[in-house]
Every structure is written in structure tokens, then in C-alpha cells.
C-alpha positions in Angstrom: 14.5 7.7 6.5 16.0 9.2 3.4 19.0 7.7 1.7 20.8 9.6 -0.1 23.9 7.4 -2.0 26.2 9.8 -3.4 28.1 7.0 -5.5 32.1 8.1 -5.2 35.0 7.7 -7.2 38.0 7.8 -5.2 41.2 6.7 -3.8 41.7 5.9 -0.6 41.6 7.8 2.7 44.2 10.5 3.1 47.2 10.1 4.7 47.5 12.4 7.7 49.9 15.3 7.5 51.7 13.7 10.6 52.0 10.7 8.5 53.6 12.0 6.0 56.1 13.7 7.5 56.7 11.2 9.5 59.1 9.5 6.8 61.6 13.0 7.7 64.2 14.3 5.2 63.8 11.4 2.5 60.6 12.0 1.6 61.3 15.4 1.6 63.8 14.6 -1.1 62.1 11.7 -2.6 60.2 13.8 -4.9 63.0 16.3 -6.0 63.8 14.7 -9.5 60.0 13.7 -9.9 59.6 12.9 -12.6 63.0 11.7 -13.8 63.7 12.4 -17.4 61.7 10.4 -19.9 60.1 8.2 -17.4 56.5 8.0 -18.2 53.8 8.0 -15.5 50.9 5.2 -16.2 47.4 6.0 -15.4 45.5 3.0 -14.2 41.8 2.6 -15.7 39.8 0.2 -14.1 37.0 -0.2 -17.2 37.4 -0.6 -20.5 37.7 2.4 -23.0 34.9 4.6 -23.6 32.9 4.9 -20.1 33.2 8.0 -18.3 35.9 7.2 -16.2 38.3 6.4 -19.0 36.9 9.5 -20.9 37.3 11.8 -18.0 41.2 10.4 -17.9 41.6 10.9 -21.1 40.4 14.3 -21.1 43.2 15.7 -18.4 45.8 13.0 -19.7 47.6 16.2 -22.4 47.3 18.8 -19.4 49.1 16.3 -17.1 51.7 15.4 -19.5 52.4 19.3 -19.9 52.4 19.8 -16.3 54.3 16.8 -15.2 56.6 17.3 -18.2 56.5 13.7 -19.1 54.7 10.9 -21.2 51.5 9.9 -19.1 50.3 6.8 -20.5 46.5 5.8 -19.9 46.1 1.8 -19.4 42.9 -0.2 -19.4 42.3 -3.2 -16.6 38.8 -3.8 -16.8 37.5 -7.0 -15.2 35.2 -8.0 -12.0 33.5 -4.1 -11.4 36.5 -2.5 -11.4 38.4 -4.8 -8.8 41.1 -6.2 -11.1 42.5 -2.5 -11.8 41.8 -1.6 -7.9 44.0 -4.5 -7.1 46.7 -3.8 -9.6 46.7 -0.1 -9.0 47.3 -1.0 -5.1 49.4 -3.4 -5.3 52.2 -1.0 -7.8 55.2 0.9 -6.4 54.2 3.9 -4.7 56.6 6.1 -6.3 54.6 8.1 -8.5 54.6 6.5 -11.5 51.4 4.6 -11.4 48.3 6.1 -10.4 44.6 5.4 -11.0 41.4 7.0 -12.2 38.8 5.4 -10.0 34.9 5.1 -9.7 33.0 4.0 -6.9 30.9 2.9 -4.8 33.1 0.2 -6.3 36.5 1.9 -4.5 34.9 2.0 -1.5 32.8 -1.4 -1.4 34.6 -3.8 -2.6 37.1 -4.1 0.4 34.2 -3.3 3.0 32.7 -7.0 1.2 34.4 -9.7 2.5 32.8 -12.1 0.1 34.5 -10.4 -2.8 37.6 -11.7 -1.3 39.6 -7.9 -2.4 42.9 -8.3 -1.9 43.9 -4.6 -1.2 42.1 -2.4 1.6 41.2 1.4 2.1 44.5 2.1 3.3 46.2 0.7 0.7 45.8 3.7 -1.6 45.5 7.7 -1.2 43.5 9.9 -2.8 44.9 12.6 -5.2 41.8 14.4 -6.1 38.3 14.6 -6.9 37.1 15.5 -10.4 33.1 15.0 -11.1 30.1 14.0 -9.4 27.8 12.5 -11.9 24.1 12.2 -11.1 22.4 8.7 -12.2 19.7 8.5 -14.8 16.6 5.8 -15.5 16.5 5.2 -19.4 14.3 2.9 -21.7 14.1 2.3 -25.7 12.6 5.3 -27.6 9.8 3.4 -28.1 8.9 2.2 -25.1 5.5 1.8 -23.7 6.6 3.5 -20.5 6.0 7.4 -20.6 7.3 7.9 -17.3 9.1 6.0 -14.1 5.8 5.7 -12.4 4.5 3.3 -15.6 8.0 1.6 -15.2 8.0 1.3 -11.7 4.0 0.4 -11.4 4.7 -2.6 -14.3 8.0 -3.9 -12.2 5.3 -3.7 -9.0 2.8 -5.7 -10.8 5.6 -8.3 -12.1 8.3 -8.5 -10.1 11.0 -9.7 -11.7 10.2 -9.4 -15.2 12.1 -6.4 -16.0 15.6 -6.5 -16.1 17.8 -3.3 -15.8 22.0 -2.6 -16.4 24.8 -2.2 -13.9 28.7 -2.1 -14.2 28.4 -4.5 -11.9 28.4 -6.5 -8.5 27.9 -3.8 -5.9 28.3 -1.0 -8.6 26.4 2.4 -8.3 23.9 1.4 -10.6 23.2 -1.6 -8.8 23.2 0.5 -5.5 20.6 2.8 -7.4 18.4 -0.3 -8.7 18.2 -1.5 -5.0 17.1 1.9 -3.6 14.4 1.9 -6.5 13.3 -1.4 -5.3 13.1 -0.3 -1.9 11.2 2.7 -2.3 8.8 1.1 -4.9 8.1 -2.0 -3.7 8.8 -3.5 -7.2 11.9 -5.8 -8.9 13.8 -4.4 -11.3 16.0 -7.6 -12.1 19.9 -6.1 -12.1 21.9 -7.6 -15.0 25.4 -7.0 -14.4 28.3 -6.0 -17.0 31.5 -6.0 -14.6 33.6 -4.5 -17.8 32.1 -1.1 -17.4 29.1 1.5 -19.2 30.5 0.9 -22.4 29.3 -3.1 -22.2 26.1 -1.9 -20.8 25.3 0.6 -22.9 25.9 -1.9 -25.9 23.6 -4.5 -24.5 20.7 -2.0 -24.0 21.2 -0.6 -27.4 20.8 -4.5 -28.2 17.9 -4.6 -27.0 19.1 -7.5 -24.8 18.2 -5.5 -21.7 15.1 -3.6 -21.1 16.2 -0.8 -18.8 19.6 0.9 -19.0 20.8 2.8 -15.4 23.7 4.8 -15.8 24.9 8.2 -15.2 24.5 11.2 -17.2 27.6 11.4 -19.3 27.0 7.9 -20.2 23.5 8.2 -21.5 23.4 12.0 -22.3 24.5 11.2 -26.2 22.1 8.3 -26.4 19.2 10.5 -25.8 20.5 13.4 -28.0 20.2 10.8 -30.9 17.1 9.6 -30.4 18.6 6.3 -29.0 17.3 6.1 -25.4 14.4 7.8 -23.2 15.5 8.8 -20.4 12.4 9.2 -17.9 14.3 10.2 -14.2 17.0 12.1 -12.7 18.3 10.8 -9.4 19.1 13.4 -7.8 17.7 16.4 -5.7 17.9 19.2 -8.5 17.4 18.7 -12.4 20.0 18.7 -14.1 21.5 21.6 -16.3 22.2 18.7 -18.9 18.7 17.1 -19.1 16.3 20.2 -17.7 13.3 18.6 -19.1 13.3 15.4 -17.1 12.1 15.6 -13.9 14.2 13.7 -11.0 12.6 10.6 -8.9 12.0 12.7 -5.6 9.7 14.8 -8.1 7.6 11.7 -9.4 7.6 10.9 -5.5 10.2 8.6 -4.9 12.7 8.9 -2.5 15.7 8.0 -4.6 19.1 9.8 -5.0 21.7 8.5 -6.0 25.4 9.6 -8.2 28.7 8.6 -8.8 32.2 10.9 -8.0 35.3 9.8 -10.1 38.7 11.0 -9.5 42.3 10.1 -8.8 44.1 8.3 -6.6 47.5 6.4 -6.1 49.4 3.5 -4.1 49.6 4.7 -0.2 52.9 5.6 0.6 53.7 8.2 -1.9 56.9 10.5 -0.8 55.3 13.5 0.2 57.0 15.7 -2.4 55.9 13.2 -4.9 52.0 13.7 -3.7 52.3 17.0 -3.6 53.4 17.2 -7.5 50.6 15.1 -8.8 48.4 17.0 -6.8 50.0 20.2 -8.0 49.3 18.4 -12.1 45.9 16.8 -11.4 44.1 20.2 -10.2 45.4 22.3 -13.2 44.3 19.4 -15.6 41.2 19.2 -14.0 40.5 23.1 -13.7 42.1 23.6 -17.1 39.2 25.5 -19.2 39.4 23.4 -22.0 38.5 20.4 -19.7 35.8 21.7 -18.3 34.2 22.5 -21.1 34.6 19.1 -22.7 33.2 17.9 -19.2 30.3 20.2 -19.6 29.6 19.2 -23.3 29.4 15.7 -21.3 26.7 16.9 -18.6 29.3 16.7 -16.4 30.2 19.9 -13.9 33.4 19.9 -12.6 33.6 19.5 -8.8 37.4 19.5 -7.8 38.3 18.4 -4.5 41.9 17.9 -3.0 43.2 15.1 -1.5 42.5 16.2 1.9 38.9 16.5 1.7 39.0 14.2 -0.8 40.0 11.2 1.5 37.0 12.8 4.1 34.5 12.4 1.6 35.6 9.1 1.3 35.3 8.9 4.9 31.4 9.4 4.8 30.9 7.7 2.1 32.1 4.3 3.8 29.8 5.0 6.2 26.6 5.1 4.1 27.7 1.9 2.0 28.0 0.4 5.0 24.3 0.7 6.3 22.8 0.1 2.8 25.6 -3.3 1.6 22.9 -5.3 2.6 20.5 -4.4 -0.2 23.1 -5.7 -2.6 25.1 -8.4 -1.6 24.0 -11.2 -2.8 21.7 -13.9 -1.0 
């Protein structure tokens, strides 16, 4: 059975409209003076500076400041594959002054895996907006002996465990992608986890400490352009406009599709008026022509979803990942 994993950058399950209104007039009035004059909004990023989640957040920051009429401060809290930053976000006061830029499957999977000991659940956050989906790719050194994915996968089958590949942490999108590849090919690429994010993984690859770079298009496209990496395949149903010359794994005969979606979330329980102001500001920032153009230059086609659609998207992803979670759980 074909497994299509669209790794979701989400916040959390959308609060039902009835739930938001249940707090009555107090909730309606709570956002009347939001944001208060001079009070900044903190935008938490659960990964290191320079990675795709961080980059997207910093692109929308100036537009978000204009729309909200206050400073928006990007604060990086990396570690444990996003778990440290997500925990901080979930524990923040739900008043609109702390929101988060999130990536997945980590945001979806961490609460599902009891071994992670997560201090938050899906219900502790609420989604605000999705910004983008970003297909995974598999890349090797420019002078690698591997000419295509078949060469690589055949070698990983002949020499199981001898070839290592990057992830951005245990149960991150790359970890799931590697598990899917191993299952589809009968080979064994060995994951090496870099829990601080994509920039750490790319640095290790550039230093030739790992053999294979598994990452999103946005993380790898500049390395390809600079001749520092050779992309062998795209894990998507169609070829990427950013890498039109690179075949999909499906074209090469491997039934593997994987992508990351990224967006913005808040601690659950925002007053309704505050949530609406944040959602409106985020939509304008995400769909701003300049932001969209810069995202396009990174190989990322903007795919905005509002909070309700984003919550439904997450619901589906939770079911998908529950089914494949055993593939990446520590044995």
C-alpha cells in the first residue's frame, strides 16, 4: 500500500467555533486592545537560525509587524528535534504575545510517542496558519560515485548500514523519509540525527561527516546551485519547478513520497478576537507579494491554509503518522 507522508508544519488542532465562543463576551472583548501599545509579540522558532523554519519566520516578520502595529521578535529555542521549543510554546500564556513557527512531523509525532516524554499534547496548541509545503530530496557529494538513486539504493542493499544519512532529529521528517526508503528498497541507510535542525545537518554533510543529505528542497537547492551537492531524487508526486531536471523517486520505481509543511501556532485558549487578529495578520504576511517571491526563490511555493483548514490537515496527519510510527521508533 502506498504510503504518502506529507510532513506537516502545524501548530495544533483548531478549536471548534463553539468552543471559542463558549467563553462569552469576555473572550470577545479580550482582543479589543491587542496588541497593547509597545508590547512585543514573541515568535518562537523550535530550530536553529538559518534553517527553513527560521528563514520563513524571518521573511514574514516585517510584514507581521506592520499588520499588528508592534514589534515581532524571533526567538530560537532549538533542541531535541523541536521538542524544547514546542514545549515552551505550549506552556506560554495564551494571550497572543507568544506564537510559534513550527515544523513537522515533529509537532505531530512527539506527543504520540510515549518514549519522548512530551510535556504537551496536541490539545495544548492551536493552529493559526499554514505557509508552505516543502518536498524532501536525497543528495550526495558532487563527486559521488552514485549517478542516480538506483545506484545508491542498490549499494545500501548490498552493504546494509554502511551508508549514513542526515536527519533533523529522531522522528523528524527526514527520519520518516529514510525509513520509507529502506522499506521500499530493501536496503538500509543509517540515519544520523542532528537535533538542532537543518543547518547543523547541512554543515555535517558539507564537512563530509555523513554520506547522504536528506532534506527539503529549500535546504538543499542552494547547495545544488553552488555545486556543493548533487540531488539524485525528489520525494514528491511531481517534479519540482525548482529542480526540473531531477526525477522523482516514483519515476525511478520507488514508491516514496515525503514532504514537510510549515506554519504558525499558538498556545491553546486564545481569546477569539486575538486569534482572529493574529490569523488575519499572518495571512497578509504569508501572501504578501514580496514574501511569496522570496519563498519562490527558495524553491517554495506558498500554500496558505487558514486555521480551520490547518487543523483538519493536522487531524489527517496524526492518523497517517500513527500508522507508520513503528518504522522510526527506537528498537
